[in-house]
LUMKOLMAR-821168 format. One record per residue (C-alpha): residue number from 0; residue in one letter; x, y, z. Coordinates in steps of 0.02 Angstrom, whole numbers. Each point is the difference from the previous one (the first is absolute). Layout:
   k r     px     py     pz
 NUM A      X      Y      Z
...
# end
This chain:
   k r     px     py     pz
   0 M    937   3257    -53
   1 S    113     71    130
   2 K    -68    136    113
   3 R    113    146     37
   4 I    -25     89    170
   5 G     83    137     95
   6 I     47     26    182
   7 L     53    155     99
   8 T     39     37    173
   9 G    -68    169     64
  10 G     18    110    152
  11 G    133    -27    142
  12 D    105   -154     -7
  13 C    -12   -140    124
  14 P     70   -177     31
  15 G    -88   -128   -106
  16 L    -28     96   -164
  17 N    127   -109    -89
  18 A    -83   -158     63
  19 V   -160     59    -79
  20 I     87     32   -168
  21 R     80   -173      6
  22 A   -166    -86     37
  23 V    -89     91   -141
  24 V    136    -39   -131
  25 L     16   -185     48
  26 H   -194    -28      2
  27 A    -13     96   -166
  28 D    136   -103    -80
  29 R    -87   -164     36
  30 L   -151     74    -91
  31 G    101     46   -143
  32 W    -15    192     37
  33 Q    129    132    -20
  34 V     30    128    136
  35 V     60    180    -23
  36 G     62     95    152
  37 V    -42    188     -7
  38 E    143     92     86
  39 D    -14    128    136
  40 G   -183    -18     25
  41 F   -112    113   -106
  42 T    154    102    -53
  43 G     46   -148   -111
  44 M   -171      0    -75
  45 Y     21    188    -54
  46 E    191    -10    -46
  47 Q    -16   -168    -86
  48 R    121    -95    107
  49 Y    -22   -187     14
  50 Q     84   -169     14
  51 D    -41   -171    -52
  52 L    -17   -117    153
  53 T     42   -182    -25
  54 P     13   -146    133
  55 R    187      6    -15
  56 S      3    187     42
  57 V   -114    -13    154
  58 A     68   -167     63
  59 Q     98     64    149
  60 L   -118    143     45
  61 I   -105    -77    143
  62 S    125     61    134
  63 R     51    166    -74
  64 G    -70    158     73
  65 G    -61    153    -93
  66 T    -59    -21   -174
  67 V    101    -36   -157
  68 L   -124     94    -99
  69 G     23    158    103
  70 S   -149    101     64
  71 S    -68    182     18
  72 N   -117     82    120
  73 R     -8    157    -97
  74 A    -53    -61   -176
  75 N   -189     15    -13
  76 P    -49    -10   -185
  77 F   -151    115     35
  78 A    110    130     87
  79 Y    168    -20    -66
  80 P    146    124     29
  81 I     80     50   -164
  82 K    155    110     -8
  83 V    -24    162    -91
  84 P    111    148    -18
  85 G      1     88    171
  86 G    -79   -142    100
  87 E   -132   -133     -6
  88 E   -164    -22    -80
  89 I   -136   -131     50
  90 R    -81    -88   -136
  91 D   -119   -145    -31
  92 V    111   -124   -108
  93 S   -117   -145     32
  94 D    -49    -15   -185
  95 E    189      0    -53
  96 C     34   -135    128
  97 L   -141   -116    -57
  98 A     57     31   -184
  99 N    179    -58     51
 100 L    -61   -150     77
 101 G   -102    -37   -156
 102 R    152     11   -107
 103 L     80   -137    106
 104 G   -147   -111    -34
 105 L    -49    -28    185
 106 E   -166    -81     29
 107 A    -11     46    185
 108 L    104     70    142
 109 I     38    -55    179
 110 L     20    140    124
 111 V     97    -37    159
 112 G    -27    143    119
 113 G   -103     87    137
 114 D   -148    105      1
 115 G     74    136   -119
 116 T     51   -129   -130
 117 M   -172    -86     18
 118 S    -87    167    -20
 119 I     94     36   -157
 120 G    -38   -176    -62
 121 Q   -186     35     17
 122 Q     15    159   -105
 123 L     97    -95   -135
 124 M   -136   -136     -1
 125 A   -127    132    -28
 126 K     96     43   -161
 127 G      2   -185    -58
 128 L    160    -74     72
 129 K    -22   -172     73
 130 V     78     -1    175
 131 V     21   -118    152
 132 G     90     45    159
 133 V    117    -67    132
 134 P    -12     98    167
 135 K    168     53     75
 136 T     39    125    131
 137 I     98     -6    163
 138 D   -147    104     75
 139 N   -127   -151    -20
 140 D   -139    127    -16
 141 L    -93    -80   -151
 142 E   -180    -50     45
 143 A     -9   -144   -126
 144 T    127   -114     90
 145 E     61    -52    167
 146 Y    182     22    -44
 147 T     94     93   -136
 148 V    170    -49    -71
 149 G    139     86     98
 150 F    -90     27    169
 151 Q     58   -151     87
 152 T    180     28    -39
 153 S    -13    182     56
 154 V    -67    -65    170
 155 E    138   -119     22
 156 V    130    136    -39
 157 A    -89    118    119
 158 S     -9   -138    139
 159 D    187    -37    -15
 160 A     41    187     10
 161 I   -107     18    153
 162 D     90   -150     78
 163 R    163     88    -23
 164 L    -63    161     73
 165 H    -45    -84    156
 166 T    177    -51     41
 167 T     72    176    -30
 168 A   -148     81     92
 169 E     30   -114    151
 170 S    186     37     -5
 171 H    -25    184     12
 172 D   -160     16     99
 173 R    -84     90   -149
 174 I   -165     24    -78
 175 I     20    -47   -184
 176 I   -135     52   -126
 177 C     -8   -105   -156
 178 E    -94     73   -149
 179 V    -61   -115   -134
 180 M    -79     17   -165
 181 G   -187    -38    -44
 182 R    -76    158    -52
 183 Y   -180     18     61
 184 A    -11   -176     66
 185 G     86    -72    156
 186 W     27   -180    -48
 187 I    187      4      2
 188 A     13     93    162
 189 M   -131   -109     83
 190 E     64   -172    -49
 191 A    183     47     14
 192 G    -29     92    161
 193 L    -89   -156     77
 194 A    134   -117    -71
 195 G    138    112     73
 196 A    -76     19    168
 197 A    -22    189    -11
 198 D    -58     95    146
 199 V    -95    127    -92
 200 I    -71    -20   -180
 201 L    -76    153    -92
 202 I    -99    -25   -155
 203 P   -102    109   -114
 204 E   -167    -77     47
 205 I     19     56    182
 206 D     50    180     29
 207 Y    111     15    151
 208 D      5    111    158
 209 C    178     42     42
 210 S    -40     27    185
 211 E    -71   -176     14
 212 I    160    -71    -79
 213 V    108     99    128
 214 G   -109    -80    138
 215 H     22   -166    -64
 216 L    193     22    -16
 217 R     11     69    177
 218 R    -95   -146     68
 219 K    103   -123    -91
 220 H    164     76     54
 221 E    -47     21    179
 222 G     12   -186     14
 223 R    152   -104    -50
 224 D     -8     53   -182
 225 T    138    115    -59
 226 Y    -34     15   -180
 227 S   -144      3   -125
 228 I    -31    -30   -182
 229 I   -134    106   -101
 230 V    -51    -52   -173
 231 V    -83    141    -98
 232 A    -82    -18   -174
 233 E     47    140   -117
 234 G   -191     44    -11
 235 A    -27     15    186
 236 K    -48    162     68
 237 P    -55     80    172
 238 K   -179     39     36
 239 G    -51    162    -82
 240 G    163     -2    -96
 241 E     51    -23   -181
 242 L    106   -128    -93
 243 S    183     23     -6
 244 V     32     43   -191
 245 L    169     16    -80
 246 R    -69     42   -170
 247 K   -177     47    -57
 248 G    -78   -106   -137
 249 D    -66     61   -166
 250 V    -87    -82   -149
 251 T    162    -90    -48
 252 Q     53    -66    176
 253 Q    -65    -47    170
 254 E     52    108    153
 255 R    161    -70     90
 256 L    -24    -32    184
 257 G    141      5    123
 258 G     54     78    168
 259 A   -135    -76    108
 260 G    135    -78    113
 261 Q     97    161     19
 262 R   -156     96     39
 263 L    -46   -119    139
 264 A    177      7     64
 265 D     -6    192     12
 266 Q   -165    -10     91
 267 L     70   -126    128
 268 R    163     83     43
 269 D    -76    132    106
 270 H    -95   -128    105
 271 V    115   -146     28
 272 D    169    -11     74
 273 Y     74   -119   -122
 274 D    116      5   -150
 275 I   -109    -23   -150
 276 R     60    -56   -169
 277 V    -95    -18   -169
 278 S     31   -137   -130
 279 V    -83     18   -166
 280 L      0   -173    -94
 281 G    -64     86   -162
 282 H     44    -85   -165
 283 I     90   -141     88
 284 L   -169    -77     17
 285 R    -20     -6   -181
 286 G    163    -81    -51
 287 G     89   -163      6
 288 T    -50   -186    -21
 289 P   -183    -41     17
 290 C    -43   -115    143
 291 A    -71   -177    -38
 292 F   -180     60     23
 293 D     13    144   -124
 294 R     92   -118   -127
 295 L   -144   -128     15
 296 L   -134    138     -5
 297 A     84     75   -155
 298 T     11   -163    -84
 299 R   -184    -40     27
 300 F    -55    173    -57
 301 G    101     -5   -153
 302 A    -68   -165    -49
 303 K   -182     55     43
 304 A     30    161   -116
 305 I     29   -114   -142
 306 D   -143   -108     43
 307 L   -115    156     -3
 308 L     65     50   -175
 309 R    -28   -175    -65
 310 E   -184      1     67
 311 G    -30    173    -70
 312 R    -35     70    173
 313 F     70    177    -37
 314 G    -20    134    132
 315 E     34   -121    141
 316 V    148    -18    124
 317 A     75   -148     84
 318 A    -37     -6    182
 319 L     34   -101    157
 320 R   -154    -41    112
 321 A    -12   -136    134
 322 G    166    -71    -67
 323 E    -60    -28   -176
 324 I     45     98   -159
 325 V   -156     69    -76
 326 S    -44    160    -95
 327 A    -91    158     28
 328 P    -59    146   -108
 329 M    131    135    -23
 330 S   -125    129     54
 331 E    -10    -89    169
 332 A    189      9     21
 333 V      1    186    -15
 334 A   -175     43     77
 335 K     76     40    174
 336 L    155    -24     98
 337 K      9   -148    108
 338 R     48     65    172
 339 V     38    -75    175
 340 D   -169    -23     90
 341 P      8     93    167
 342 D   -121   -125     72
 343 G     87   -151    -85
 344 D    107   -143     62
 345 L    174     81    -23
 346 V    -54    148    104
 347 H    -81   -110    130
 348 A    152   -111     15
 349 A    115    152     18
 350 R   -103     75    134
 351 A    -17   -164     89
 352 L    186     -9     15
 353 G     12    178     72
 354 V     61     78   -163
 355 H    -46    186     -3
 356 L    -80     59   -159
 357 G     -6    186     31
# end
């Protein structure tokens, strides 16, 4: 008998999601299974919006950015915003979501997402839904896997942007601050900053002292250097200071970080005699064609997700460890954020090359 399964992409979009969908559908088809795509993350579960996925419909998806299923980072079935006269009401609609999936005849669900999506997956499992996960996030902050889908492409895009900032900074003798995403983990800033030969890299794991940055820049510019590049993670903050937050979070959505680069620029302007500019890469890091690494990782993860379903290993996520695709408990994926080790190899390499880390 044919198995009928579902797949959804939750949270923020990133390069490689479509490659996961393609791999899932192609592997499932070879087993004689049918795949239903849930649209716009958990929103589609509640609003009953789906599409049948076939090998033909996913054939050209491996190089396409974003997700053809759509996504949502404000659609938690356990705290779902419902429009009511005069505003909005937060309700637990998880039972309705599970009933909707039941009417579709789905035997299991593949969740492609980050820590928020996986946490919701655990709650749905507690209510009887069979779930496996595929880890994706440009932040690369899931503990269960060495790399997540979307991260490497974001590093490539950020590195290219930093290369371009070098030439304009040099041309005008400027200090250019490049702010990158990553939330509470500094992986994008650290790897792109190193790859892009940044002079200063500021990450959430190491609070910075503005006076020390000023001293570093002065020493650098007293020599033959006429410009500097500073890479700032959106979650970086000064010693004794708070995160730069554009919007506070609530039960339906995470807080939105932003402004760390501008805050640093404002702090530096009174102490250095250089023109300072700020470039915020923002959502450009999430868009566009996935790099070859992410296409391969997404493909391997998608195939592994079907293997986990076939073996009845529910509650597990695909993971990359020591170059091999394995699996790990979903609980491990969300137990804690994977952050840059201040005593680790990346930080050591940066300091060995004279990069200032705050």
